[in-house]
N, C-alpha and C positions, 0 to 999 in steps of 0.2 A: 611380333612373332619372329623368332630367329630362324635361320636357314634350316636348321635341323628339324624344327617343328613343321615347317612348310614342306620339306622333303618327305617327312613321315606322313603327312596328310595326303600328299599327292600319291605316294606309294599305296596307301590304304585304299584310296579311290580306284586306283589302277587294279589292285587285287580284286576288289569287289566287282568291278566291271568285267574282268576276265572270268571270274566265277559265274557271273550272271550269263555271260555269253556261252560258257560251257554248258550250263543248264539248258539254255534255249536250244543249243545245238543237239543235245541229247533228246529233248522233246521232239524236235523236228525229225530226228532219226527214228524214233520209236513210233511216232504217230501213224505213219503209213502201214507199218506191219500190224499194229493193233487194229486198224480199220480193215485191213485185208482179212485178218483172223475173224473179226466180227461178222464179216459178210460171207464167210465160208459156209458150206452146207452144214446143217445140223447145229449151227451156233445158236439159233433161236431156240431149238429144242433144249440145249444145254442151259440156256438162260432161264427157260420156263422151269426146269428142274430145280435150279438154284432158288428161284423165286418161290416155288411151292415149298421148298425146304424152309426158307426163311419165314414164310407165313405160318407153317406148322410150328416152327420153333417159337415164334412170337405168341401164338395162340395157346401154347402149352402152359399149364400151371407152373411148371418149373422155370419158365421164362428164359 
């Protein structure tokens, strides 16, 4: 392998690692807010309404 190919491979690995870390950082940032929202008042009622809608949609002949 020549030096250019090695440098290219190292750069590609570095880029993937940086992107992976960015995704993980965003997940860590989003998760607490989503958990808080899920635990707020009426969130269970909203979920039941969505679930009832989906069951109705799946049971309908139009599908």
